[in-house]
C-alpha positions as CSV (number, residue, x, y, z in Angstrom):
1,M,0.0,0.0,0.0
2,T,1.2,3.5,-0.9
3,P,1.7,5.8,2.2
4,V,-0.3,9.0,2.4
5,I,1.5,12.2,3.3
6,R,-0.1,15.4,4.3
7,V,1.4,18.8,3.5
8,D,0.5,22.3,4.7
9,D,-0.7,25.1,2.4
10,A,2.8,26.6,2.0
11,V,4.3,23.3,0.8
12,M,1.4,22.7,-1.6
13,S,1.8,26.2,-3.0
14,K,5.5,25.6,-3.7
15,L,4.6,22.3,-5.3
16,K,2.2,24.0,-7.6
17,E,4.8,26.5,-8.5
18,Q,7.2,23.7,-9.4
19,A,4.6,22.0,-11.4
20,V,4.1,25.1,-13.5
21,A,7.9,25.6,-13.9
22,L,8.3,22.0,-15.0
23,N,5.3,22.1,-17.4
24,L,3.6,19.5,-15.2
25,V,0.4,21.5,-14.4
26,F,-1.8,18.6,-15.3
27,S,0.2,16.1,-13.3
28,T,-0.4,14.6,-9.9
29,P,1.6,15.8,-6.9
30,N,3.4,12.5,-6.9
31,E,4.5,13.0,-10.6
32,V,5.8,16.5,-9.7
33,L,7.7,15.2,-6.7
34,R,9.2,12.4,-8.9
35,S,10.4,15.0,-11.4
36,I,11.9,17.3,-8.7
37,L,13.7,14.3,-7.1
38,G,14.9,13.0,-10.5
39,L,13.0,9.7,-10.4
40,D,11.5,8.0,-13.4
41,T,8.3,9.9,-14.1
42,K,7.0,7.6,-16.8
43,K,6.0,4.9,-14.3
44,A,4.4,7.3,-11.8
45,D,0.7,7.1,-11.2
46,M,0.0,5.4,-14.6
47,P,-3.7,4.4,-14.4
48,I,-4.9,0.9,-15.2
49,G,-5.9,0.7,-18.9
50,I,-3.5,3.4,-20.1
51,K,0.0,2.3,-21.1
52,E,3.1,4.5,-20.9
53,D,3.3,5.0,-24.7
54,D,-0.4,5.2,-25.4
55,S,-1.6,8.4,-27.1
56,L,-5.1,7.1,-27.7
57,I,-8.0,5.6,-25.8
58,E,-11.3,4.0,-26.7
59,I,-14.6,4.9,-25.0
60,I,-17.7,2.8,-25.3
61,V,-20.9,4.9,-24.9
62,G,-23.3,2.7,-23.0
63,R,-26.6,4.6,-23.3
64,I,-26.5,7.0,-26.3
65,Y,-29.7,8.6,-25.2
66,T,-28.1,10.2,-22.1
67,S,-25.0,11.2,-24.0
68,R,-27.0,12.7,-26.9
69,R,-29.5,14.5,-24.6
70,W,-26.8,16.2,-22.5
71,A,-24.1,16.3,-25.2
72,L,-21.5,14.5,-23.1
73,I,-19.0,11.7,-23.5
74,P,-18.5,9.4,-20.4
75,V,-15.0,9.0,-19.1
76,S,-14.3,6.0,-16.8
77,M,-12.0,6.5,-13.9
78,D,-9.3,4.2,-15.4
79,K,-9.1,6.6,-18.4
80,R,-9.7,9.9,-16.5
81,S,-6.0,10.9,-16.2
82,F,-5.7,10.8,-20.0
83,F,-7.4,14.3,-19.9
84,P,-6.5,17.6,-18.2
85,G,-7.9,18.4,-14.7
86,Y,-11.4,19.1,-13.7
87,K,-12.9,22.0,-15.7
88,V,-9.6,22.8,-17.4
89,N,-10.4,23.6,-21.0
90,F,-8.9,21.6,-23.9
91,D,-9.6,21.5,-27.6
92,I,-11.1,18.4,-29.3
93,E,-10.8,18.1,-33.0
94,T,-13.7,16.4,-34.7
95,D,-15.0,15.7,-38.2
96,C,-17.3,18.8,-37.9
97,G,-14.8,21.3,-36.3
98,V,-12.7,22.0,-33.3
99,F,-14.4,22.5,-30.0
100,T,-13.2,23.8,-26.7
101,T,-14.5,21.6,-23.9
102,H,-13.6,20.2,-20.5
103,I,-14.3,17.5,-17.9
104,T,-17.3,18.0,-15.7
105,S,-19.5,16.3,-13.2
106,A,-17.6,15.9,-10.0
107,P,-18.8,16.0,-6.4
108,R,-19.4,19.4,-4.8
109,G,-16.1,20.8,-3.5
110,T,-13.9,19.3,-6.2
111,T,-11.2,21.9,-7.0
112,Y,-10.5,23.3,-10.4
113,G,-7.7,21.2,-12.0
114,D,-8.2,18.1,-9.9
115,P,-6.6,15.4,-12.1
116,R,-9.1,12.8,-10.9
117,G,-12.2,15.0,-10.7
118,G,-15.1,14.6,-13.1
119,A,-16.7,11.9,-15.2
120,Y,-17.7,13.4,-18.5
121,I,-16.4,15.5,-21.4
122,Q,-19.1,18.1,-21.6
123,S,-19.3,21.5,-23.1
124,N,-19.8,22.6,-26.7
125,L,-20.3,19.1,-28.1
126,R,-23.9,19.6,-29.2
127,P,-22.9,20.2,-32.9
128,W,-20.9,16.9,-32.9
129,F,-23.8,14.9,-31.6
130,D,-26.2,16.6,-34.1
131,N,-23.7,15.6,-36.9
132,H,-23.8,11.9,-35.7
133,P,-27.5,10.9,-35.6
134,G,-26.7,7.2,-36.3
135,L,-24.9,6.6,-33.0
136,K,-26.5,3.8,-31.0
137,D,-26.0,2.2,-27.6
138,G,-22.5,0.7,-27.4
139,A,-21.0,3.2,-29.9
140,K,-17.2,3.0,-29.8
141,L,-15.2,6.3,-29.9
142,Q,-11.5,6.8,-30.1
143,I,-9.7,9.8,-28.7
144,K,-6.2,10.5,-29.6
145,A,-4.0,13.0,-27.6
146,L,-2.4,15.3,-30.2
147,E,-0.9,17.5,-27.5
148,P,-1.7,15.9,-24.1
149,G,-3.6,18.2,-21.8
150,K,-4.3,20.7,-24.7
151,R,-5.5,19.1,-27.9
152,Y,-7.2,15.8,-28.8
153,K,-8.9,14.2,-31.8
154,L,-12.3,12.4,-31.5
155,S,-13.3,9.7,-34.0
156,V,-16.1,7.2,-34.3
157,I,-14.8,3.6,-34.5
158,S,-18.3,2.0,-34.6
159,S,-21.8,3.4,-34.4
160,G,-22.9,0.7,-32.0
C-alpha cells in the first residue's frame, strides 16, 4: 500500500509553482515530486488501462440517449487521467470542427484542475452529436492525444 503524506498550504503552494515551472500543471503531486527528485516519471501514477506510450483511448458509450441528450461523453476512472484536470479547457478536433471543452460532473467541493475529478467530457459538443444521428447504444469512440492536456482528436470507430 502506498503511504499517504499530508502537506501544509505553503508546501502545496510551492509544489504547484514547481509543477508550472516544469510544465507538469496537469500532473499529480506525486509526478511533480518524482520530477523534482529526478525519479523515473513515466511509471508514476500510470492508471490501469493506459500504457506509458499510449496516445489514444477507446470509449464505449453505453446509453447513447443520455450522451446525446446532455451532449456529453462518459470517461471512466481508469481513463480519467488521460485528460486535463477538472474544468480545465482543452480542444477536441472532430469531423465537424474543433471545440473547446472540459471534464465536468464531480462532487461538490472538487477543486479546479483536480486530475481525478469529473466523469464526462461536456461543453460545446452539441454540434458533434447533431452531426452523428446514427450513433446507438454501445457506440465506440476513439480519442487521440495530439498535445496531451491541450488538444485531442475524436473519431467514431463503430456506431454501436
